KEVO-116664 format. One line per 8 residues: their letters; for each residue z, x, y of N, C-alpha, C, O. Coordinates in Angstrom, 1 decimal. Each point is the difference from the previous one (the first is absolute). Layout:
N
A = Z,X,Y,Z,X,Y,Z,X,Y,Z,X,Y; ...
//
This chain:
68
VFYTDGIS = 115.3,91.5,130.2,0.5,0.3,-1.4,-1.3,0.3,-0.8,-0.9,-0.8,-0.1; 1.0,2.0,-0.5,-1.1,0.4,-1.0,0.7,0.1,-1.3,1.1,0.5,-0.2; -1.9,-1.0,-0.9,0.6,0.0,-1.3,-1.1,0.1,-1.1,-1.1,-0.5,0.3; 1.5,1.0,-1.4,-1.0,0.0,-1.1,0.2,-1.4,-0.8,0.9,-0.7,0.2; -1.9,0.4,-1.0,0.0,-1.3,-0.7,1.1,0.0,-1.0,0.3,-1.1,-0.6; 0.4,2.2,0.3,1.1,0.0,-0.9,1.1,-0.9,0.5,0.9,-0.5,-0.8; -0.8,0.3,2.1,1.1,-0.8,0.6,-0.4,-1.5,-0.2,0.8,-0.7,-0.6; -1.9,0.3,1.0,-0.4,-1.4,-0.1,-0.2,-0.4,-1.5,0.1,-1.2,-0.3
EAMNKHGE = -0.5,2.1,-0.5,-0.3,-0.3,-1.4,1.1,0.3,-1.0,-0.1,-0.1,-1.2; 1.3,0.4,1.8,1.2,0.3,-0.8,0.3,-1.3,-0.8,0.0,-1.1,0.6; 0.2,1.2,-1.9,0.3,-1.2,-0.8,1.4,-0.1,-0.5,0.7,1.0,-0.3; -0.2,-2.2,0.2,1.3,-0.3,-0.6,-0.2,-0.1,-1.5,-1.1,0.1,-0.6; 2.2,-0.4,-0.1,-0.1,-0.1,-1.5,-0.8,-1.2,-0.5,-0.3,-0.1,-1.2; 0.0,-0.9,2.1,-0.8,-1.1,-0.3,-1.5,0.2,0.2,-0.8,-1.0,-0.1; 0.4,2.2,0.6,-1.4,0.3,0.3,-0.4,-0.5,1.4,-1.2,0.0,0.2; 2.1,-0.5,0.6,-0.3,-0.4,1.4,0.0,1.2,0.9,0.8,0.8,-0.1
EFGEDRLR = -1.8,-0.8,1.0,-0.1,1.1,1.0,0.9,-0.3,1.2,0.2,-1.2,0.3; 0.3,2.2,0.3,0.7,-0.1,1.3,-0.9,-0.7,1.0,0.5,-0.9,0.7; -1.7,1.3,-0.6,-1.0,-0.7,0.8,-0.1,0.3,1.5,1.0,0.4,0.6; -2.1,-0.7,-0.1,-0.3,0.2,1.5,0.9,-1.0,0.8,0.5,0.4,1.1; -0.3,-1.6,-1.6,0.7,-1.0,0.8,1.5,0.5,0.1,0.5,-0.1,1.2; 0.1,0.5,-2.2,1.4,0.5,0.1,0.1,1.2,0.9,0.9,0.1,0.8; -1.9,0.8,-0.9,0.0,1.1,0.8,-0.1,-0.3,1.5,0.7,0.5,0.8; -1.7,-1.4,-0.5,-0.2,-0.5,1.4,1.3,-0.6,0.5,0.4,0.2,1.2
QAISRLSH = 0.2,-1.1,-2.0,1.3,-0.6,0.4,1.1,1.0,0.3,0.7,-0.2,1.0; -0.6,1.2,-1.8,1.0,1.0,0.2,-0.3,0.8,1.3,0.9,0.2,0.8; -2.1,0.2,-0.6,-0.4,0.7,1.2,0.3,-0.9,1.2,0.5,0.5,1.0; -0.9,-1.7,-1.0,0.3,-0.9,1.1,1.4,-0.2,0.3,0.5,0.1,1.2; 0.3,-0.3,-2.2,1.5,-0.2,0.1,0.6,1.3,0.6,1.1,-0.1,0.7; -1.6,1.2,-1.0,0.6,1.3,0.4,-0.7,0.6,1.2,0.3,1.2,0.3; -1.2,-1.9,0.4,-0.8,0.6,1.1,0.9,0.6,1.1,-0.5,0.9,0.7; 1.7,-1.4,-0.5,0.9,0.4,1.0,0.7,1.3,-0.4,0.6,0.7,0.9
APAQEMLD = -0.5,-0.4,-2.2,0.8,1.1,-0.5,-0.6,1.3,0.2,-1.3,0.2,0.1; 2.1,0.9,0.0,-0.5,1.3,0.0,-0.9,0.3,-1.2,0.2,-0.6,-1.1; -1.1,1.6,1.2,-0.9,0.3,-1.1,0.7,0.3,-1.3,-0.4,-0.5,-1.1; 1.5,1.4,1.1,0.7,0.3,-1.2,0.6,-1.2,-0.6,0.0,-0.1,-1.2; 0.6,-0.8,2.0,0.6,-1.2,-0.5,-1.0,-0.9,-0.7,0.3,-0.6,-1.0; -1.5,0.5,1.6,-1.0,-0.8,-0.6,-0.5,0.6,-1.3,-0.1,-0.7,-1.0; -0.1,2.0,1.0,-0.4,0.7,-1.3,1.1,-0.3,-1.1,-0.4,-0.3,-1.1; 1.6,0.6,1.5,1.1,-0.2,-1.0,0.1,-1.4,-0.5,0.1,-0.3,-1.2
AITHAVSD = -0.2,-0.7,2.1,0.1,-1.4,-0.4,-1.2,-0.5,-0.9,0.2,-0.7,-1.0; -1.4,1.2,1.3,-1.1,-0.4,-0.8,0.1,0.7,-1.4,-0.3,-0.6,-1.0; 0.7,1.8,1.0,0.2,0.8,-1.3,1.0,-0.8,-0.8,-0.2,-0.1,-1.2; 1.3,-0.3,1.7,1.0,-0.7,-0.7,-0.5,-1.4,-0.5,0.3,-0.4,-1.1; -1.1,-0.3,2.0,-0.6,-1.3,-0.4,-0.9,0.2,-1.2,0.1,-0.8,-1.0; -0.9,1.8,1.0,-0.9,0.2,-1.2,0.8,0.4,-1.2,-0.3,-0.5,-1.1; 1.3,1.3,1.3,0.8,0.4,-1.2,0.8,-1.2,-0.5,0.1,-0.1,-1.3; 0.5,-0.7,2.1,0.7,-1.2,-0.4,-1.0,-0.9,-0.8,0.4,-0.6,-1.0
FTGDAQQH = -1.6,0.4,1.5,-1.0,-0.8,-0.6,-0.4,0.5,-1.4,-0.1,-0.8,-0.9; -0.2,2.1,0.8,-0.5,0.5,-1.3,1.1,0.2,-1.0,-0.2,0.0,-1.2; 1.5,0.2,1.7,1.1,0.2,-1.0,-0.3,1.3,-0.8,-0.3,1.0,0.5; 0.5,-1.2,-1.8,-0.2,1.2,-0.9,-1.4,0.0,-0.6,-0.3,0.7,-1.0; -0.6,-1.5,1.5,-1.4,-0.1,-0.6,-0.7,1.4,0.3,0.1,0.5,1.1; -0.8,0.0,-2.1,-0.7,1.2,0.1,-1.2,-0.1,1.0,-0.7,-1.0,-0.2; 0.6,1.9,1.1,-1.2,0.0,0.9,-1.0,1.1,-0.4,0.4,1.0,-0.6; -1.6,-1.3,0.9,-1.1,0.9,-0.4,-0.8,0.6,1.2,-1.0,0.6,-0.2
DDFTMVVV = 1.6,-0.8,1.4,-0.7,0.5,1.2,1.0,0.6,0.9,1.2,-0.3,-0.1; -1.7,1.1,1.1,1.0,0.6,0.9,0.4,-1.0,1.1,-0.7,-1.0,0.2; 1.8,1.3,0.4,0.5,-0.8,1.2,0.0,0.9,1.1,0.9,0.9,0.1; -1.8,-1.0,0.8,-0.1,0.8,1.2,-0.1,-0.9,1.2,-0.8,-0.9,0.1; 1.7,1.1,0.9,0.0,-0.7,1.2,0.4,0.8,1.2,0.9,0.9,-0.1; -1.6,-1.1,1.2,0.3,0.7,1.3,0.1,-1.1,1.1,-0.8,-0.9,0.1; 1.9,0.9,0.6,0.3,-0.9,1.1,0.0,0.8,1.3,0.7,0.9,0.1; -1.6,-1.3,0.8,0.0,0.6,1.3,0.2,-1.0,1.1,-0.5,-1.1,0.0
KVVG = 1.5,1.4,0.9,0.3,-0.9,1.1,-0.5,0.7,1.3,0.3,1.2,0.2; -1.0,-2.0,0.6,-0.4,0.5,1.3,1.1,-0.4,1.0,0.3,-1.2,0.2; 0.2,2.1,0.6,1.1,-0.2,0.9,-0.6,0.2,1.4,-0.6,1.0,0.3; 0.9,-1.9,0.6,-0.4,0.3,1.4,-1.1,-0.8,0.4,-0.5,0.1,1.1
//
């Protein structure tokens, strides 16, 4: 999983960051999932966390799965 800091530094309305720990937990929880499912789930998790709080950075993520 490759991502910009806009993912881990995404803030909710209380000024709390999504953070590396939440991101690591999501990646670990979804490690069995196909790449697209992992990407979608993490994107939704960040969106649910931030709600309608305005963001000031880009959200870029690439998920690559090695098969075989």
